[in-house]
mmCIF file as gemmi writes it, N, C-alpha and C atoms, coordinates in Angstrom:
data_model
loop_
_atom_site.group_PDB
_atom_site.id
_atom_site.type_symbol
_atom_site.label_atom_id
_atom_site.label_alt_id
_atom_site.label_comp_id
_atom_site.label_asym_id
_atom_site.label_entity_id
_atom_site.label_seq_id
_atom_site.pdbx_PDB_ins_code
_atom_site.Cartn_x
_atom_site.Cartn_y
_atom_site.Cartn_z
_atom_site.occupancy
_atom_site.B_iso_or_equiv
_atom_site.pdbx_formal_charge
_atom_site.auth_seq_id
_atom_site.auth_asym_id
_atom_site.pdbx_PDB_model_num
ATOM 1 N N . MET Axp A 1 ? 0.84 -1.175 0 1 0 ? 1 A 1
ATOM 2 C CA . MET Axp A 1 ? 0 0 0 1 0 ? 1 A 1
ATOM 3 C C . MET Axp A 1 ? 0.893 1.248 0 1 0 ? 1 A 1
ATOM 4 N N . PRO Axp A 2 ? 0.519 2.284 -0.752 1 0 ? 2 A 1
ATOM 5 C CA . PRO Axp A 2 ? 1.299 3.52 -0.721 1 0 ? 2 A 1
ATOM 6 C C . PRO Axp A 2 ? 1.252 4.166 0.664 1 0 ? 2 A 1
ATOM 7 N N . GLY Axp A 3 ? 2.275 4.939 0.988 1 0 ? 3 A 1
ATOM 8 C CA . GLY Axp A 3 ? 2.353 5.566 2.3 1 0 ? 3 A 1
ATOM 9 C C . GLY Axp A 3 ? 1.229 6.546 2.573 1 0 ? 3 A 1
ATOM 10 N N . TRP Axp A 4 ? 0.77 7.257 1.53 1 0 ? 4 A 1
ATOM 11 C CA . TRP Axp A 4 ? -0.29 8.243 1.737 1 0 ? 4 A 1
ATOM 12 C C . TRP Axp A 4 ? -1.642 7.583 1.972 1 0 ? 4 A 1
ATOM 13 N N . LEU Axp A 5 ? -1.769 6.303 1.644 1 0 ? 5 A 1
ATOM 14 C CA . LEU Axp A 5 ? -3.029 5.589 1.811 1 0 ? 5 A 1
ATOM 15 C C . LEU Axp A 5 ? -3.088 4.807 3.121 1 0 ? 5 A 1
ATOM 16 N N . LYS Axp A 6 ? -1.941 4.599 3.735 1 0 ? 6 A 1
ATOM 17 C CA . LYS Axp A 6 ? -1.873 3.798 4.951 1 0 ? 6 A 1
ATOM 18 C C . LYS Axp A 6 ? -2.326 4.618 6.158 1 0 ? 6 A 1
ATOM 19 N N . ILE Axp A 7 ? -3.253 4.06 6.93 1 0 ? 7 A 1
ATOM 20 C CA . ILE Axp A 7 ? -3.759 4.693 8.145 1 0 ? 7 A 1
ATOM 21 C C . ILE Axp A 7 ? -3.488 3.745 9.304 1 0 ? 7 A 1
ATOM 22 N N . CYS Axp A 8 ? -2.634 4.197 10.239 1 0 ? 8 A 1
ATOM 23 C CA . CYS Axp A 8 ? -2.231 3.343 11.359 1 0 ? 8 A 1
ATOM 24 C C . CYS Axp A 8 ? -3.098 3.537 12.596 1 0 ? 8 A 1
ATOM 25 N N . ASP Axp A 9 ? -3.518 4.763 12.854 1 0 ? 9 A 1
ATOM 26 C CA . ASP Axp A 9 ? -4.312 5.017 14.044 1 0 ? 9 A 1
ATOM 27 C C . ASP Axp A 9 ? -5.321 6.135 13.774 1 0 ? 9 A 1
ATOM 28 N N . LEU Axp A 10 ? -6.046 6.495 14.806 1 0 ? 10 A 1
ATOM 29 C CA . LEU Axp A 10 ? -7.107 7.486 14.665 1 0 ? 10 A 1
ATOM 30 C C . LEU Axp A 10 ? -6.555 8.866 14.305 1 0 ? 10 A 1
ATOM 31 N N . ASP Axp A 11 ? -5.376 9.194 14.785 1 0 ? 11 A 1
ATOM 32 C CA . ASP Axp A 11 ? -4.781 10.495 14.465 1 0 ? 11 A 1
ATOM 33 C C . ASP Axp A 11 ? -4.465 10.612 12.976 1 0 ? 11 A 1
ATOM 34 N N . ASP Axp A 12 ? -3.992 9.541 12.365 1 0 ? 12 A 1
ATOM 35 C CA . ASP Axp A 12 ? -3.75 9.551 10.917 1 0 ? 12 A 1
ATOM 36 C C . ASP Axp A 12 ? -5.049 9.796 10.152 1 0 ? 12 A 1
ATOM 37 N N . LEU Axp A 13 ? -6.112 9.141 10.586 1 0 ? 13 A 1
ATOM 38 C CA . LEU Axp A 13 ? -7.412 9.31 9.93 1 0 ? 13 A 1
ATOM 39 C C . LEU Axp A 13 ? -7.912 10.741 10.082 1 0 ? 13 A 1
ATOM 40 N N . LYS Axp A 14 ? -7.774 11.304 11.287 1 0 ? 14 A 1
ATOM 41 C CA . LYS Axp A 14 ? -8.216 12.68 11.515 1 0 ? 14 A 1
ATOM 42 C C . LYS Axp A 14 ? -7.427 13.655 10.65 1 0 ? 14 A 1
ATOM 43 N N . GLU Axp A 15 ? -6.135 13.44 10.517 1 0 ? 15 A 1
ATOM 44 C CA . GLU Axp A 15 ? -5.311 14.322 9.699 1 0 ? 15 A 1
ATOM 45 C C . GLU Axp A 15 ? -5.724 14.27 8.234 1 0 ? 15 A 1
ATOM 46 N N . LYS Axp A 16 ? -5.967 13.078 7.739 1 0 ? 16 A 1
ATOM 47 C CA . LYS Axp A 16 ? -6.37 12.938 6.339 1 0 ? 16 A 1
ATOM 48 C C . LYS Axp A 16 ? -7.756 13.54 6.088 1 0 ? 16 A 1
ATOM 49 N N . LEU Axp A 17 ? -8.683 13.332 7.016 1 0 ? 17 A 1
ATOM 50 C CA . LEU Axp A 17 ? -10.019 13.9 6.859 1 0 ? 17 A 1
ATOM 51 C C . LEU Axp A 17 ? -9.997 15.426 6.963 1 0 ? 17 A 1
ATOM 52 N N . LEU Axp A 18 ? -9.166 15.963 7.85 1 0 ? 18 A 1
ATOM 53 C CA . LEU Axp A 18 ? -9.03 17.408 7.956 1 0 ? 18 A 1
ATOM 54 C C . LEU Axp A 18 ? -8.501 17.996 6.66 1 0 ? 18 A 1
ATOM 55 N N . GLY Axp A 19 ? -7.531 17.354 6.064 1 0 ? 19 A 1
ATOM 56 C CA . GLY Axp A 19 ? -7.009 17.819 4.786 1 0 ? 19 A 1
ATOM 57 C C . GLY Axp A 19 ? -8.071 17.804 3.703 1 0 ? 19 A 1
ATOM 58 N N . LEU Axp A 20 ? -8.883 16.765 3.68 1 0 ? 20 A 1
ATOM 59 C CA . LEU Axp A 20 ? -9.959 16.685 2.682 1 0 ? 20 A 1
ATOM 60 C C . LEU Axp A 20 ? -11.01 17.769 2.883 1 0 ? 20 A 1
ATOM 61 N N . VAL Axp A 21 ? -11.362 18.041 4.133 1 0 ? 21 A 1
ATOM 62 C CA . VAL Axp A 21 ? -12.35 19.079 4.419 1 0 ? 21 A 1
ATOM 63 C C . VAL Axp A 21 ? -11.812 20.443 4.005 1 0 ? 21 A 1
ATOM 64 N N . ILE Axp A 22 ? -10.554 20.718 4.295 1 0 ? 22 A 1
ATOM 65 C CA . ILE Axp A 22 ? -9.957 21.997 3.928 1 0 ? 22 A 1
ATOM 66 C C . ILE Axp A 22 ? -9.904 22.151 2.415 1 0 ? 22 A 1
ATOM 67 N N . ILE Axp A 23 ? -9.552 21.109 1.72 1 0 ? 23 A 1
ATOM 68 C CA . ILE Axp A 23 ? -9.513 21.174 0.256 1 0 ? 23 A 1
ATOM 69 C C . ILE Axp A 23 ? -10.917 21.398 -0.31 1 0 ? 23 A 1
ATOM 70 N N . ALA Axp A 24 ? -11.912 20.71 0.23 1 0 ? 24 A 1
ATOM 71 C CA . ALA Axp A 24 ? -13.284 20.881 -0.257 1 0 ? 24 A 1
ATOM 72 C C . ALA Axp A 24 ? -13.777 22.308 -0.017 1 0 ? 24 A 1
ATOM 73 N N . LEU Axp A 25 ? -13.508 22.864 1.171 1 0 ? 25 A 1
ATOM 74 C CA . LEU Axp A 25 ? -13.92 24.233 1.451 1 0 ? 25 A 1
ATOM 75 C C . LEU Axp A 25 ? -13.2 25.231 0.558 1 0 ? 25 A 1
ATOM 76 N N . ALA Axp A 26 ? -11.916 24.993 0.303 1 0 ? 26 A 1
ATOM 77 C CA . ALA Axp A 26 ? -11.156 25.889 -0.567 1 0 ? 26 A 1
ATOM 78 C C . ALA Axp A 26 ? -11.707 25.862 -1.983 1 0 ? 26 A 1
ATOM 79 N N . VAL Axp A 27 ? -12.021 24.688 -2.481 1 0 ? 27 A 1
ATOM 80 C CA . VAL Axp A 27 ? -12.573 24.576 -3.837 1 0 ? 27 A 1
ATOM 81 C C . VAL Axp A 27 ? -13.933 25.267 -3.925 1 0 ? 27 A 1
ATOM 82 N N . LEU Axp A 28 ? -14.782 25.076 -2.931 1 0 ? 28 A 1
ATOM 83 C CA . LEU Axp A 28 ? -16.091 25.732 -2.939 1 0 ? 28 A 1
ATOM 84 C C . LEU Axp A 28 ? -15.957 27.252 -2.878 1 0 ? 28 A 1
ATOM 85 N N . PHE Axp A 29 ? -15.092 27.748 -1.995 1 0 ? 29 A 1
ATOM 86 C CA . PHE Axp A 29 ? -14.946 29.197 -1.87 1 0 ? 29 A 1
ATOM 87 C C . PHE Axp A 29 ? -14.348 29.805 -3.133 1 0 ? 29 A 1
ATOM 88 N N . LEU Axp A 30 ? -13.302 29.207 -3.644 1 0 ? 30 A 1
ATOM 89 C CA . LEU Axp A 30 ? -12.673 29.769 -4.834 1 0 ? 30 A 1
ATOM 90 C C . LEU Axp A 30 ? -13.575 29.634 -6.066 1 0 ? 30 A 1
ATOM 91 N N . GLY Axp A 31 ? -14.416 28.617 -6.1 1 0 ? 31 A 1
ATOM 92 C CA . GLY Axp A 31 ? -15.412 28.512 -7.169 1 0 ? 31 A 1
ATOM 93 C C . GLY Axp A 31 ? -16.412 29.647 -7.094 1 0 ? 31 A 1
ATOM 94 N N . ASP Axp A 32 ? -16.843 29.985 -5.88 1 0 ? 32 A 1
ATOM 95 C CA . ASP Axp A 32 ? -17.736 31.134 -5.712 1 0 ? 32 A 1
ATOM 96 C C . ASP Axp A 32 ? -17.03 32.435 -6.077 1 0 ? 32 A 1
ATOM 97 N N . ALA Axp A 33 ? -15.747 32.515 -5.754 1 0 ? 33 A 1
ATOM 98 C CA . ALA Axp A 33 ? -14.986 33.729 -6.08 1 0 ? 33 A 1
ATOM 99 C C . ALA Axp A 33 ? -14.886 33.913 -7.591 1 0 ? 33 A 1
ATOM 100 N N . LEU Axp A 34 ? -14.751 32.838 -8.319 1 0 ? 34 A 1
ATOM 101 C CA . LEU Axp A 34 ? -14.645 32.946 -9.773 1 0 ? 34 A 1
ATOM 102 C C . LEU Axp A 34 ? -15.966 33.31 -10.437 1 0 ? 34 A 1
ATOM 103 N N . THR Axp A 35 ? -17.068 32.946 -9.811 1 0 ? 35 A 1
ATOM 104 C CA . THR Axp A 35 ? -18.383 33.232 -10.389 1 0 ? 35 A 1
ATOM 105 C C . THR Axp A 35 ? -19.035 34.447 -9.731 1 0 ? 35 A 1
ATOM 106 N N . TRP Axp A 36 ? -18.244 35.306 -9.115 1 0 ? 36 A 1
ATOM 107 C CA . TRP Axp A 36 ? -18.754 36.498 -8.443 1 0 ? 36 A 1
ATOM 108 C C . TRP Axp A 36 ? -19.475 37.393 -9.437 1 0 ? 36 A 1
ATOM 109 N N . ASP Axp A 37 ? -20.668 37.839 -9.071 1 0 ? 37 A 1
ATOM 110 C CA . ASP Axp A 37 ? -21.46 38.658 -9.986 1 0 ? 37 A 1
ATOM 111 C C . ASP Axp A 37 ? -21.468 40.14 -9.624 1 0 ? 37 A 1
ATOM 112 N N . GLY Axp A 38 ? -20.699 40.538 -8.63 1 0 ? 38 A 1
ATOM 113 C CA . GLY Axp A 38 ? -20.569 41.941 -8.276 1 0 ? 38 A 1
ATOM 114 C C . GLY Axp A 38 ? -21.681 42.484 -7.409 1 0 ? 38 A 1
ATOM 115 N N . THR Axp A 39 ? -22.409 41.632 -6.707 1 0 ? 39 A 1
ATOM 116 C CA . THR Axp A 39 ? -23.531 42.097 -5.903 1 0 ? 39 A 1
ATOM 117 C C . THR Axp A 39 ? -23.104 42.716 -4.58 1 0 ? 39 A 1
ATOM 118 N N . PHE Axp A 40 ? -21.873 42.488 -4.124 1 0 ? 40 A 1
ATOM 119 C CA . PHE Axp A 40 ? -21.41 43.134 -2.896 1 0 ? 40 A 1
ATOM 120 C C . PHE Axp A 40 ? -20.055 43.786 -3.15 1 0 ? 40 A 1
ATOM 121 N N . HIS Axp A 41 ? -19.558 44.494 -2.185 1 0 ? 41 A 1
ATOM 122 C CA . HIS Axp A 41 ? -18.367 45.326 -2.352 1 0 ? 41 A 1
ATOM 123 C C . HIS Axp A 41 ? -17.144 44.522 -2.781 1 0 ? 41 A 1
ATOM 124 N N . SER Axp A 42 ? -16.403 45.084 -3.706 1 0 ? 42 A 1
ATOM 125 C CA . SER Axp A 42 ? -15.22 44.399 -4.214 1 0 ? 42 A 1
ATOM 126 C C . SER Axp A 42 ? -14.109 44.352 -3.175 1 0 ? 42 A 1
ATOM 127 N N . LEU Axp A 43 ? -14.051 45.338 -2.262 1 0 ? 43 A 1
ATOM 128 C CA . LEU Axp A 43 ? -13.029 45.319 -1.218 1 0 ? 43 A 1
ATOM 129 C C . LEU Axp A 43 ? -13.253 44.141 -0.267 1 0 ? 43 A 1
ATOM 130 N N . ALA Axp A 44 ? -14.484 43.915 0.134 1 0 ? 44 A 1
ATOM 131 C CA . ALA Axp A 44 ? -14.795 42.789 1.017 1 0 ? 44 A 1
ATOM 132 C C . ALA Axp A 44 ? -14.53 41.469 0.302 1 0 ? 44 A 1
ATOM 133 N N . HIS Axp A 45 ? -14.87 41.41 -0.962 1 0 ? 45 A 1
ATOM 134 C CA . HIS Axp A 45 ? -14.644 40.196 -1.748 1 0 ? 45 A 1
ATOM 135 C C . HIS Axp A 45 ? -13.152 39.913 -1.879 1 0 ? 45 A 1
ATOM 136 N N . GLY Axp A 46 ? -12.37 40.946 -2.167 1 0 ? 46 A 1
ATOM 137 C CA . GLY Axp A 46 ? -10.924 40.777 -2.27 1 0 ? 46 A 1
ATOM 138 C C . GLY Axp A 46 ? -10.287 40.394 -0.95 1 0 ? 46 A 1
ATOM 139 N N . ALA Axp A 47 ? -10.759 40.98 0.14 1 0 ? 47 A 1
ATOM 140 C CA . ALA Axp A 47 ? -10.229 40.632 1.462 1 0 ? 47 A 1
ATOM 141 C C . ALA Axp A 47 ? -10.55 39.188 1.815 1 0 ? 47 A 1
ATOM 142 N N . ALA Axp A 48 ? -11.743 38.728 1.472 1 0 ? 48 A 1
ATOM 143 C CA . ALA Axp A 48 ? -12.116 37.339 1.756 1 0 ? 48 A 1
ATOM 144 C C . ALA Axp A 48 ? -11.265 36.372 0.936 1 0 ? 48 A 1
ATOM 145 N N . ILE Axp A 49 ? -11.043 36.685 -0.321 1 0 ? 49 A 1
ATOM 146 C CA . ILE Axp A 49 ? -10.198 35.825 -1.157 1 0 ? 49 A 1
ATOM 147 C C . ILE Axp A 49 ? -8.774 35.803 -0.619 1 0 ? 49 A 1
ATOM 148 N N . GLY Axp A 50 ? -8.263 36.966 -0.235 1 0 ? 50 A 1
ATOM 149 C CA . GLY Axp A 50 ? -6.923 37.038 0.329 1 0 ? 50 A 1
ATOM 150 C C . GLY Axp A 50 ? -6.8 36.249 1.613 1 0 ? 50 A 1
ATOM 151 N N . ALA Axp A 51 ? -7.813 36.33 2.48 1 0 ? 51 A 1
ATOM 152 C CA . ALA Axp A 51 ? -7.785 35.586 3.738 1 0 ? 51 A 1
ATOM 153 C C . ALA Axp A 51 ? -7.767 34.08 3.491 1 0 ? 51 A 1
ATOM 154 N N . VAL Axp A 52 ? -8.55 33.628 2.536 1 0 ? 52 A 1
ATOM 155 C CA . VAL Axp A 52 ? -8.576 32.195 2.225 1 0 ? 52 A 1
ATOM 156 C C . VAL Axp A 52 ? -7.234 31.747 1.65 1 0 ? 52 A 1
ATOM 157 N N . ILE Axp A 53 ? -6.669 32.52 0.748 1 0 ? 53 A 1
ATOM 158 C CA . ILE Axp A 53 ? -5.385 32.146 0.154 1 0 ? 53 A 1
ATOM 159 C C . ILE Axp A 53 ? -4.285 32.132 1.209 1 0 ? 53 A 1
ATOM 160 N N . ILE Axp A 54 ? -4.271 33.123 2.097 1 0 ? 54 A 1
ATOM 161 C CA . ILE Axp A 54 ? -3.266 33.154 3.163 1 0 ? 54 A 1
ATOM 162 C C . ILE Axp A 54 ? -3.436 31.967 4.099 1 0 ? 54 A 1
ATOM 163 N N . SER Axp A 55 ? -4.667 31.656 4.484 1 0 ? 55 A 1
ATOM 164 C CA . SER Axp A 55 ? -4.881 30.535 5.394 1 0 ? 55 A 1
ATOM 165 C C . SER Axp A 55 ? -4.505 29.203 4.745 1 0 ? 55 A 1
ATOM 166 N N . LEU Axp A 56 ? -4.782 29.039 3.462 1 0 ? 56 A 1
ATOM 167 C CA . LEU Axp A 56 ? -4.378 27.816 2.765 1 0 ? 56 A 1
ATOM 168 C C . LEU Axp A 56 ? -2.853 27.722 2.672 1 0 ? 56 A 1
ATOM 169 N N . SER Axp A 57 ? -2.201 28.846 2.47 1 0 ? 57 A 1
ATOM 170 C CA . SER Axp A 57 ? -0.739 28.846 2.392 1 0 ? 57 A 1
ATOM 171 C C . SER Axp A 57 ? -0.127 28.494 3.743 1 0 ? 57 A 1
ATOM 172 N N . VAL Axp A 58 ? -0.656 29.074 4.805 1 0 ? 58 A 1
ATOM 173 C CA . VAL Axp A 58 ? -0.137 28.771 6.146 1 0 ? 58 A 1
ATOM 174 C C . VAL Axp A 58 ? -0.376 27.305 6.479 1 0 ? 58 A 1
ATOM 175 N N . TYR Axp A 59 ? -1.553 26.79 6.162 1 0 ? 59 A 1
ATOM 176 C CA . TYR Axp A 59 ? -1.837 25.372 6.43 1 0 ? 59 A 1
ATOM 177 C C . TYR Axp A 59 ? -0.864 24.472 5.673 1 0 ? 59 A 1
ATOM 178 N N . THR Axp A 60 ? -0.586 24.812 4.425 1 0 ? 60 A 1
ATOM 179 C CA . THR Axp A 60 ? 0.323 24.016 3.623 1 0 ? 60 A 1
ATOM 180 C C . THR Axp A 60 ? 1.752 24.077 4.182 1 0 ? 60 A 1
ATOM 181 N N . LEU Axp A 61 ? 2.188 25.255 4.611 1 0 ? 61 A 1
ATOM 182 C CA . LEU Axp A 61 ? 3.527 25.39 5.172 1 0 ? 61 A 1
ATOM 183 C C . LEU Axp A 61 ? 3.669 24.637 6.485 1 0 ? 61 A 1
ATOM 184 N N . VAL Axp A 62 ? 2.652 24.704 7.33 1 0 ? 62 A 1
ATOM 185 C CA . VAL Axp A 62 ? 2.701 24.032 8.643 1 0 ? 62 A 1
ATOM 186 C C . VAL Axp A 62 ? 2.63 22.519 8.466 1 0 ? 62 A 1
ATOM 187 N N . ARG Axp A 63 ? 1.832 22.083 7.532 1 0 ? 63 A 1
ATOM 188 C CA . ARG Axp A 63 ? 1.644 20.64 7.324 1 0 ? 63 A 1
ATOM 189 C C . ARG Axp A 63 ? 2.906 19.978 6.783 1 0 ? 63 A 1
ATOM 190 N N . HIS Axp A 64 ? 3.655 20.69 5.941 1 0 ? 64 A 1
ATOM 191 C CA . HIS Axp A 64 ? 4.858 20.108 5.352 1 0 ? 64 A 1
ATOM 192 C C . HIS Axp A 64 ? 5.999 20.745 6.008 1 0 ? 64 A 1
């Protein structure tokens, strides 16, 4: 079995599920960002996109 597929204990499972949840939320948010129709302020929209990108970057740096 590949190393990324092997789950030895509950902590491994929690880590993998957390990664999947974060990826799913990132895809949903960035999909909404791409289909933005301009109904609310662009500054708030840009700040939200920036916050998500920064948080994903920090998560990626901490995880690896």
